[in-house]
N, C-alpha and C positions, 0 to 999 in steps of 0.2 A: 732227859729232864730229871732233876734231882727230886728226892722224896719231899723235901721241904717246899719246892716250887709247886709240886702236885697238890700238896695240902693247901697252900695259899690259893691256888686256882679254884679248888673245891670250895674253900671258904667264901671266895668272892661270888661264886655261882650260888651258894646257899644264901648269901646276903641279898643278892639280886632277886632270887626267887621269893625270899621272905618279903622283900619290899613290894614285889608285884602282887603277892597274895594279900598283903595289908591294903594296898591300893584298891584291889578288886573288892574287898570286903567293904571299904568305905563307899565305893561307887554303888554297890548293891544296897547298902543302908540308906544312902542319900536318895536313890531313885525308887526304892521299894514302895513308899507311900503313893508315889505318882503312878507306878505300874499297877497298884491294886485298885486305883480309882476306876469305876465303870466308864467305859467309853460312851460318849454321847451317841444316842440313837434317835432316828426320826421315826415317827409313827408310820405304819404302812397305810398308804392312802388308796382307798377303793373308790372308783368312780361308778356312779349308778345312772343307767339309762332306762327310762320307763315312762309310764303315764301317771295319772292322778293317784293310782294306788301306791306307786313308788314315791311320788311327791308328797302325799299327805292325806289323800282321801277326801271325803266330804267334811265340810264344816271344820276344817283344820284339826281333825282328831289325830294328833301325832302322825307317825308314819313308821313303816316297818324297817326303814333304814336305821332310824334312831334305836329301835329295839334290837336290831342285829348288832350295832356297835356296842350296846350295853352288854350283850352276851360275850362278844369277842374281847372286850376289855380296852384298856387305855393304849395298847400298842397299835390300835387301828383308828383311822380317821376317814370319814366319808365325804365325798363330794357328790351331792345329790342333784342330778340334772333332770329328774322326772318332770314331765310336763302334762298337765291335765288335757284329756281328749286326744292325746297323741296315739297314732297307729304306727305300724312299721314303715308305712309310706312317708309319714311325717318325719321320720328319723333317717331318711336316705342321705348319704353323703352328698354334699353340695347344697343341701338345704340348711338354712340358718340354724335350725335347732341342733342338728348334728355338728355342724362346723363350730358353733360357739362352744358346745360341750367338749369337743376334742381340743380346742384351743385352751380351755380351762384345765383339762386333764394334763396336757403337755406342760402348761405353765406351773402346775402344782406337782409335777413329777409323779403322775399316776401310772402304775404299771399293770394294774388289774382293773378290769371293768366288768361290772355285773349288769346283765340285760334281763328285763322282764317286760315283754310286749306280747300283745295278742288279744287283750281284753277288748280294746276298741276295734281291732281288726274284725272281731267276731260280731260286731253290731250289725243289725239288720240294714242300716243305712250305709254301711261301708262294705261289709261282707267280703273281705280280702280273700281271694282264692288261695289255697295252701301253696300252690306253685309260686304265686307272687310274694306271699309271705316269706317263703324260702329265699327267693331272689333278693328281697329287701334286706333280710337279716344277714344273708351272706355278704352283701355289699358293705354293710356296716362292719362286720367282722374283719373283712379284708382291709378296709380303710383304717380300722383301729390297729391291727397288727402290723401294718406297714407305716405307721405314724412315726416310728422311731422312739416311742415312749411306751406304749402299751405292749405287753408281752403275753398277756393271758386274758381271755374272755370267758366269762361264766354266763351260761344261758339258763334261766329258770323257767319252769312251766308257769303259765298264767293260772291264777286261781279260778275256782268255780264261780259262776255267775248264775243267779236265780232267773230262770225263764220268766219273762214278763217285767223284769226290773226296768224301771224308768221308761218303759215302753220302747226300749231300744235293743233288747236281747230276747230271743225266743229259743225254742228247742233246736232250731237249725244253728243257732249261735253256739250251743253246747257241742254240737257235732263238729263245728269248725274249730273250736278250742282243742278238741281231741286230735283233730288232724294236725294242728299246729304243734302239738306235743310230739307227734311222730316226726315232724320236720326237725324239731329240736334234737331228737334222738340222733338223726342223721348228721346234723351240723356239728354235734358234739364229738363226732369222730375225727373232725379235722384237726390239723396241727394248730396248737395254740388255743384250742377251744375245749372246754369241759362243761358237762351238764351239772348245773347246780341243783336247786331244789326241785323235786318231782312229786312232792307230797301235798302241796298246797291245794291242788284241785280236789283231791279226795277228802282232805281235812275240812275244807269249807263246805263241801257238799254234805258232809255229815253234821257240821256245826253251822247251819245257816243262820242261827240266832246271832252269830258274830258278824254278820253282814248288815251294815247300817241301813243300806237302801237296796240290798240285793246284789250290790256290786262292790262297794267299798267296805273294807273291814272297819268295825268300830274300834274303840280304844283297846279292848281286850283282844280283838282280832288282829290288830297291828302288832301287838306284843307276840302273838302266836306266829304270825307270818314272819316276823323278824327272827324269831327263834328257829323256825324251819330253815330260813336262809342261812343263819349262823351254823346250824347243825350240818347243813350240806357243805358249807365252806370248810368246816373243821374235818369233815369226812374226806374231802378232797386232799387236805393237808396230810392226813394220816396215811392215805393211800400213796401219796407221793413220797412220803418218808419210807414207807415199806418197800417201795420200788427204787429207793435211793435216787430220786429225782430232785434236783435242786432248782427251785423256781422262786422268783422274788414275790412271794405272796404273804410273807410275814409270819409264817409259822415258827414258833419257838418251842422246841421240845423241853420238857421238864423232867 
């Protein structure tokens, strides 16, 4: 090949390369604004299972779920299925209360469910034995985690109840609540289960003035209970990040 032909070939290659480079720059400039736009994101939805304390307490005085969402921020959304007077037996799979809640969670793409039960189980007229409480909550957890939607269950300690409150709780009720906490400690070791708040019992035992009727938190008490739940949730997230565990619980590092 002559020197002139080599030069022509190199010039053609240079022209082609220059054209490709210019085209690439145009593409980048054209799409750069679109690439820089934030991707749409859905809020993390947390389902709540509980009793009247979860649902809203006495006389419609707010509820701790709203308070927890206020702490966690706009990236989170709650589906509150708390039901007044409910015990762990009321929430067994196959009962309408549980089945309706699970259907709601699945329909709204809920991956995380928070449970707080035990207050009504400890009542003198119900007095659920710890072994039965464990069996009931275990059945709930198993059904949630095999639903095809829920991947993580958080179990919270029930808060303190003043003996003599509403004539339905006594000293034996307090003993039962403490035994339920031991059950929660055991259940939280299972796959897909974590222990949430464990401070509410001690907190309300110390601040009984925040209990409206000896059982349900007043407005300030709901704010504090929600804060405790949110703090526990954020602690779970921090521990999972430290262990490099990726779970669909909505934590965003900053």
